[in-house]
C-alpha positions in Angstrom: 64.9 56.3 -39.2 61.7 56.5 -41.2 62.1 56.5 -45.0 59.7 58.2 -47.5 57.9 55.1 -48.4 57.2 54.2 -44.7 55.9 57.8 -44.1 53.7 57.6 -47.2 52.3 54.2 -46.2 51.4 55.5 -42.8 49.8 58.7 -44.1 47.7 56.6 -46.5 46.6 54.2 -43.7 45.8 57.0 -41.4 43.7 58.8 -44.1 41.8 55.6 -44.9 41.1 55.0 -41.2 39.8 58.5 -40.8 37.6 58.3 -43.8 36.3 54.8 -42.7 35.6 56.0 -39.1 33.9 59.1 -40.3 31.7 57.0 -42.6 30.7 54.7 -39.7 29.8 57.8 -37.7 27.8 59.3 -40.5 25.9 56.1 -40.9 24.1 57.0 -37.6 22.8 60.3 -39.2 20.2 60.7 -41.8 21.3 61.0 -45.4 23.6 58.9 -47.6 27.0 60.1 -46.3 28.0 57.1 -44.3 27.9 54.1 -46.7 29.8 55.8 -49.6 32.3 57.3 -47.3 32.9 54.0 -45.7 33.5 52.3 -49.0 35.8 55.2 -50.1 37.8 54.7 -46.8 38.2 51.0 -47.4 39.3 51.7 -51.0 41.9 54.1 -49.6 43.1 51.4 -47.3 43.2 48.9 -50.0 46.2 50.7 -51.5 48.3 49.6 -48.6 46.6 46.8 -46.8 46.1 43.3 -48.3 42.9 42.5 -46.1 41.2 45.7 -47.3 42.2 44.9 -51.0 40.6 41.4 -50.6 37.5 42.8 -49.0 37.1 45.4 -51.7 37.6 42.8 -54.4 35.0 40.5 -52.8 32.5 43.4 -52.4 32.9 44.3 -56.0 32.5 40.6 -57.2 29.4 40.4 -55.0 27.9 43.5 -56.6 28.6 42.3 -60.0 27.0 38.9 -59.6 24.1 40.0 -57.6 22.2 42.0 -60.2 22.5 43.3 -63.8 23.9 46.9 -64.1 20.4 48.4 -64.8 19.0 46.9 -61.7 21.9 48.1 -59.6 21.6 51.7 -60.9 17.8 51.5 -60.3 18.4 50.3 -56.7 21.0 53.0 -56.2 18.7 55.7 -57.4 15.9 54.4 -55.1 18.3 54.3 -52.1 19.4 57.9 -52.9 15.7 59.1 -53.1 14.9 57.2 -49.8 17.9 58.7 -48.0 17.0 62.3 -49.2 13.4 61.7 -48.1 14.5 60.4 -44.8 16.8 63.4 -44.3 14.1 65.8 -45.1 11.7 64.0 -42.7 14.4 63.8 -40.0 15.2 67.5 -40.4 11.6 68.4 -40.0 11.1 66.2 -36.9 14.2 67.8 -35.3 12.7 71.3 -35.7 14.4 72.4 -38.8 12.8 75.4 -40.8 
């Protein structure tokens, strides 16, 4: 019989997988939705799965040593502007009003 902890663990894993897969799907569409959603899904998975926890720790360590905080924020702002511009251009090309 399933106990409460086992059910909670599987619900967290299923939610993390759903968010991660949704993030991968959204990466194919214009806009910033895919990358943050995929990272959020891996963060959810890291609550229960050791490999996801290690991946997230390595990813955070990579971000911290790659650039200073002001450069990361500037890069993030530039990516957001790029994604918004790409979304608008894509919307116009697909016939949006």
